[in-house]
PASEBA-1860 file (N, C-alpha, C; in nm, 3 decimals):
! residues 147
1> MDKNKWLN> 0.082/-0.119/0.000/0.000/0.000/0.000/0.086/0.125/0.000 ~ 0.029/0.229/-0.052/0.098/0.356/-0.057/0.119/0.409/0.084 ~ 0.238/0.463/0.109/0.271/0.513/0.242/0.181/0.628/0.284 ~ 0.139/0.712/0.192/0.055/0.826/0.225/-0.084/0.783/0.273 ~ -0.136/0.672/0.218/-0.265/0.623/0.264/-0.257/0.579/0.409 ~ -0.149/0.510/0.443/-0.133/0.468/0.583/-0.115/0.588/0.675 ~ -0.046/0.690/0.627/-0.028/0.812/0.706/-0.162/0.879/0.731 ~ -0.249/0.883/0.631/-0.384/0.936/0.648/-0.458/0.860/0.756
9> LILGVFSF> -0.452/0.728/0.750/-0.524/0.644/0.845/-0.470/0.660/0.987 ~ -0.340/0.646/1.003/-0.279/0.652/1.136/-0.293/0.791/1.196 ~ -0.264/0.893/1.118/-0.276/1.030/1.167/-0.420/1.064/1.202 ~ -0.514/1.018/1.121/-0.655/1.044/1.148/-0.704/0.975/1.275 ~ -0.670/0.848/1.290/-0.714/0.773/1.409/-0.656/0.834/1.535 ~ -0.525/0.852/1.537/-0.462/0.901/1.659/-0.495/1.046/1.690 ~ -0.504/1.130/1.588/-0.537/1.269/1.617/-0.681/1.280/1.667 ~ -0.774/1.210/1.604/-0.913/1.216/1.649/-0.927/1.159/1.790
17> YTIFSVLE> -0.868/1.042/1.815/-0.879/0.979/1.946/-0.816/1.066/2.055 ~ -0.700/1.120/2.027/-0.631/1.202/2.127/-0.708/1.330/2.157 ~ -0.750/1.399/2.054/-0.823/1.525/2.074/-0.955/1.499/2.145 ~ -1.027/1.396/2.105/-1.155/1.365/2.168/-1.135/1.328/2.315 ~ -1.034/1.247/2.345/-1.010/1.205/2.484/-0.971/1.322/2.572 ~ -0.885/1.409/2.521/-0.844/1.527/2.598/-0.964/1.619/2.622 ~ -1.046/1.639/2.521/-1.164/1.725/2.537/-1.266/1.664/2.633 ~ -1.279/1.532/2.633/-1.370/1.469/2.727/-1.325/1.493/2.871
25> VIMGHYGN> -1.194/1.485/2.895/-1.142/1.512/3.029/-1.165/1.658/3.066 ~ -1.135/1.749/2.974/-1.155/1.891/3.001/-1.302/1.921/3.026 ~ -1.389/1.867/2.941/-1.532/1.893/2.958/-1.586/1.827/3.085 ~ -1.529/1.716/3.125/-1.573/1.652/3.248/-1.540/1.735/3.371 ~ -1.424/1.799/3.370/-1.383/1.879/3.486/-1.433/2.022/3.480 ~ -1.427/2.083/3.363/-1.456/2.225/3.350/-1.568/2.254/3.252 ~ -1.656/2.160/3.228/-1.757/2.170/3.124/-1.841/2.295/3.128 ~ -1.904/2.324/3.239/-1.991/2.441/3.247/-1.912/2.571/3.232
33> RVISVAPG> -1.792/2.574/3.285/-1.711/2.695/3.272/-1.662/2.715/3.129 ~ -1.631/2.606/3.060/-1.585/2.615/2.921/-1.699/2.662/2.832 ~ -1.817/2.606/2.851/-1.932/2.641/2.767/-1.980/2.782/2.797 ~ -1.978/2.824/2.924/-2.033/2.954/2.960/-1.945/3.069/2.914 ~ -1.824/3.043/2.869/-1.737/3.149/2.818/-1.788/3.201/2.684 ~ -1.853/3.115/2.607/-1.902/3.156/2.475/-2.012/3.261/2.492 ~ -2.007/3.366/2.410/-2.109/3.470/2.421/-2.247/3.418/2.380 ~ -2.347/3.453/2.458/-2.484/3.412/2.428/-2.509/3.265/2.455
41> STEISENW> -2.422/3.202/2.531/-2.438/3.059/2.556/-2.541/3.033/2.665 ~ -2.595/2.917/2.662/-2.691/2.874/2.762/-2.636/2.752/2.833 ~ -2.705/2.710/2.934/-2.664/2.591/3.009/-2.686/2.467/2.923 ~ -2.582/2.388/2.906/-2.590/2.265/2.827/-2.578/2.147/2.921 ~ -2.663/2.049/2.901/-2.660/1.930/2.985/-2.529/1.854/2.965 ~ -2.483/1.788/3.070/-2.360/1.710/3.060/-2.375/1.595/2.963 ~ -2.496/1.555/2.932/-2.517/1.447/2.838/-2.478/1.484/2.696 ~ -2.462/1.612/2.668/-2.429/1.656/2.533/-2.284/1.701/2.519
49> YWLISFIV> -2.204/1.688/2.621/-2.062/1.725/2.612/-1.988/1.641/2.510 ~ -2.029/1.516/2.494/-1.963/1.429/2.397/-1.979/1.483/2.255 ~ -2.093/1.546/2.227/-2.116/1.599/2.094/-2.025/1.719/2.065 ~ -2.007/1.803/2.164/-1.917/1.917/2.150/-1.774/1.867/2.128 ~ -1.735/1.768/2.207/-1.601/1.709/2.192/-1.584/1.645/2.056 ~ -1.688/1.579/2.006/-1.681/1.514/1.876/-1.663/1.616/1.764 ~ -1.738/1.723/1.769/-1.730/1.825/1.663/-1.592/1.891/1.662 ~ -1.541/1.924/1.779/-1.409/1.987/1.786/-1.301/1.889/1.742
57> ALTLSLLV> -1.311/1.763/1.785/-1.211/1.662/1.746/-1.215/1.637/1.596 ~ -1.333/1.632/1.538/-1.345/1.612/1.393/-1.282/1.729/1.318 ~ -1.311/1.849/1.360/-1.257/1.967/1.293/-1.105/1.972/1.303 ~ -1.052/1.952/1.423/-0.907/1.961/1.441/-0.833/1.847/1.373 ~ -0.889/1.726/1.377/-0.820/1.614/1.312/-0.822/1.630/1.160 ~ -0.930/1.686/1.104/-0.931/1.711/0.960/-0.831/1.819/0.922 ~ -0.816/1.920/1.007/-0.715/2.023/0.980/-0.575/1.964/0.983 ~ -0.549/1.874/1.077/-0.418/1.809/1.085/-0.393/1.725/0.960
65> IIFFCRPR> -0.492/1.648/0.918/-0.477/1.563/0.800/-0.456/1.648/0.674 ~ -0.534/1.753/0.659/-0.522/1.838/0.540/-0.386/1.909/0.539 ~ -0.338/1.946/0.656/-0.211/2.018/0.664/-0.092/1.924/0.636 ~ -0.094/1.802/0.691/0.023/1.715/0.683/0.020/1.614/0.568 ~ -0.094/1.583/0.513/-0.103/1.478/0.410/-0.143/1.537/0.277 ~ -0.057/1.520/0.177/-0.090/1.562/0.041/-0.045/1.454/-0.053 ~ -0.124/1.401/-0.138/-0.269/1.413/-0.146/-0.336/1.328/-0.039 ~ -0.458/1.362/-0.008/-0.532/1.287/0.091/-0.600/1.166/0.026
73> APIFVGLA> -0.615/1.060/0.103/-0.688/0.942/0.058/-0.824/0.945/0.127 ~ -0.930/0.990/0.058/-1.059/1.011/0.124/-1.114/0.888/0.196 ~ -1.098/0.770/0.136/-1.149/0.648/0.200/-1.079/0.626/0.334 ~ -0.948/0.645/0.336/-0.873/0.622/0.459/-0.899/0.731/0.563 ~ -0.925/0.852/0.519/-0.959/0.960/0.613/-1.095/0.931/0.677 ~ -1.193/0.892/0.596/-1.325/0.855/0.650/-1.316/0.735/0.743 ~ -1.237/0.636/0.704/-1.218/0.517/0.787/-1.147/0.553/0.918 ~ -1.053/0.645/0.911/-0.981/0.687/1.031/-1.075/0.755/1.131
81> VLIGGCLA> -1.163/0.840/1.083/-1.258/0.907/1.173/-1.357/0.805/1.228 ~ -1.398/0.711/1.147/-1.489/0.606/1.194/-1.424/0.521/1.303 ~ -1.301/0.477/1.281/-1.230/0.396/1.381/-1.199/0.479/1.505 ~ -1.150/0.601/1.486/-1.120/0.687/1.601/-1.244/0.719/1.683 ~ -1.356/0.744/1.616/-1.481/0.770/1.687/-1.529/0.648/1.764 ~ -1.519/0.531/1.703/-1.560/0.408/1.773/-1.470/0.378/1.892 ~ -1.340/0.402/1.877/-1.249/0.379/1.989/-1.272/0.480/2.102 ~ -1.289/0.605/2.065/-1.305/0.709/2.167/-1.438/0.699/2.240
89> MFPKLYST> -1.542/0.658/2.170/-1.675/0.654/2.229/-1.720/0.511/2.259 ~ -1.627/0.417/2.268/-1.663/0.277/2.286/-1.752/0.251/2.407 ~ -1.721/0.307/2.526/-1.809/0.280/2.641/-1.953/0.326/2.617 ~ -1.971/0.443/2.559/-2.105/0.496/2.532/-2.177/0.410/2.428 ~ -2.107/0.372/2.323/-2.168/0.291/2.217/-2.204/0.152/2.270 ~ -2.114/0.093/2.346/-2.137/-0.041/2.398/-2.254/-0.044/2.496 ~ -2.258/0.052/2.588/-2.368/0.052/2.685/-2.502/0.079/2.618 ~ -2.503/0.159/2.513/-2.626/0.183/2.439/-2.677/0.055/2.375
97> IIHLDKYF> -2.589/-0.020/2.313/-2.630/-0.145/2.248/-2.678/-0.246/2.352 ~ -2.608/-0.256/2.463/-2.646/-0.352/2.567/-2.782/-0.318/2.628 ~ -2.810/-0.191/2.651/-2.933/-0.149/2.719/-3.043/-0.105/2.623 ~ -3.025/-0.124/2.494/-3.121/-0.074/2.395/-3.260/-0.134/2.414 ~ -3.267/-0.262/2.442/-3.397/-0.326/2.462/-3.470/-0.264/2.582 ~ -3.398/-0.240/2.690/-3.457/-0.178/2.809/-3.504/-0.036/2.779 ~ -3.424/0.040/2.702/-3.462/0.176/2.668/-3.591/0.179/2.588 ~ -3.601/0.092/2.488/-3.720/0.092/2.404/-3.843/0.041/2.478
105> RQEGTSAA> -3.826/-0.050/2.574/-3.941/-0.094/2.654/-3.990/0.017/2.745 ~ -3.900/0.096/2.800/-3.938/0.201/2.893/-3.985/0.327/2.821 ~ -3.921/0.364/2.713/-3.946/0.494/2.652/-4.007/0.489/2.514 ~ -4.021/0.375/2.455/-4.079/0.363/2.322/-3.986/0.418/2.216 ~ -4.043/0.480/2.116/-3.962/0.529/2.004/-3.875/0.649/2.040 ~ -3.905/0.715/2.152/-3.818/0.826/2.192/-3.680/0.775/2.236 ~ -3.667/0.644/2.255/-3.537/0.585/2.290/-3.441/0.587/2.172 ~ -3.490/0.623/2.054/-3.402/0.632/1.937/-3.295/0.739/1.957
113> LYLLPHVV> -3.318/0.833/2.050/-3.216/0.934/2.080/-3.090/0.870/2.137 ~ -3.102/0.752/2.197/-2.984/0.683/2.249/-2.894/0.635/2.136 ~ -2.949/0.624/2.017/-2.869/0.582/1.901/-2.800/0.700/1.833 ~ -2.820/0.819/1.883/-2.759/0.938/1.824/-2.607/0.931/1.816 ~ -2.535/0.880/1.919/-2.389/0.870/1.904/-2.346/0.783/1.786 ~ -2.420/0.676/1.759/-2.388/0.590/1.646/-2.405/0.666/1.514 ~ -2.512/0.740/1.505/-2.539/0.816/1.383/-2.436/0.928/1.365 ~ -2.399/0.993/1.475/-2.301/1.102/1.468/-2.166/1.051/1.419
121> IIVGALIA> -2.125/0.933/1.463/-1.997/0.877/1.419/-2.001/0.847/1.270 ~ -2.110/0.790/1.223/-2.120/0.758/1.080/-2.125/0.885/0.996 ~ -2.202/0.982/1.039/-2.211/1.110/0.966/-2.076/1.182/0.970 ~ -2.007/1.178/1.083/-1.874/1.239/1.092/-1.776/1.175/0.997 ~ -1.781/1.042/0.983/-1.693/0.973/0.889/-1.726/1.011/0.745 ~ -1.854/1.025/0.714/-1.893/1.067/0.579/-1.851/1.211/0.551 ~ -1.862/1.297/0.650/-1.817/1.436/0.635/-1.666/1.440/0.612 ~ -1.591/1.360/0.687/-1.446/1.355/0.670/-1.409/1.304/0.530
129> LYIAWLSN> -1.480/1.203/0.483/-1.458/1.150/0.349/-1.481/1.259/0.245 ~ -1.590/1.331/0.258/-1.624/1.436/0.162/-1.524/1.552/0.168 ~ -1.484/1.592/0.286/-1.390/1.704/0.298/-1.253/1.666/0.241 ~ -1.209/1.542/0.265/-1.081/1.498/0.209/-1.089/1.494/0.057 ~ -1.199/1.446/0.003/-1.217/1.442/-0.142/-1.221/1.584/-0.200 ~ -1.294/1.672/-0.132/-1.306/1.809/-0.178/-1.173/1.883/-0.171 ~ -1.095/1.860/-0.066/-0.966/1.928/-0.055/-0.869/1.879/-0.162 ~ -0.877/1.750/-0.198/-0.795/1.700/-0.310/-0.836/1.767/-0.440
137> RIGAASAA> -0.964/1.779/-0.460/-1.016/1.837/-0.584/-0.980/1.985/-0.595 ~ -0.992/2.057/-0.485/-0.955/2.199/-0.485/-0.806/2.215/-0.507 ~ -0.726/2.127/-0.443/-0.581/2.132/-0.463/-0.540/2.103/-0.607 ~ -0.608/2.006/-0.669/-0.578/1.974/-0.809/-0.620/2.089/-0.901 ~ -0.732/2.152/-0.871/-0.779/2.263/-0.954/-0.685/2.382/-0.942 ~ -0.637/2.410/-0.823/-0.547/2.524/-0.807/-0.410/2.495/-0.867 ~ -0.366/2.368/-0.863/-0.240/2.332/-0.927/-0.250/2.343/-1.079 ~ -0.366/2.305/-1.133/-0.386/2.315/-1.277/-0.397/2.462/-1.322
145> ATA> -0.452/2.545/-1.237/-0.467/2.687/-1.271/-0.332/2.759/-1.272 ~ -0.240/2.717/-1.185/-0.110/2.783/-1.179/-0.014/2.729/-1.284 ~ -0.043/2.611/-1.337/0.048/2.552/-1.438/0.026/2.607/-1.575
END
């Protein structure tokens, strides 16, 4: 395999996992203080801190991949975010799957909100795939324009 594809995968997995884990620790200790610094912010439940951490980790890991890897391998970037998200959120994903039957018996179809982390990881991987593909395309277009 091409060395750059492996670099996309390894850099994506480790950057996403590291950033997400660090943000989870920060949000766990200083969550309300971190969120309340933003202007016009409201009180956010601790149950949604993982989503904030996911969005920031996705953004920063994509910036790292775009900065360090040229050309990007979109499949490997999407796969890296998928693997990194599953590794970082494994306890939440696992407990949701284990308790899903109980959630649906108690809450009915409103228990589908417990599946939101699974959907967010898949959508994040698709977004990463698209952004890597788009950055390659923009880079190729700008290289062709200057040549």
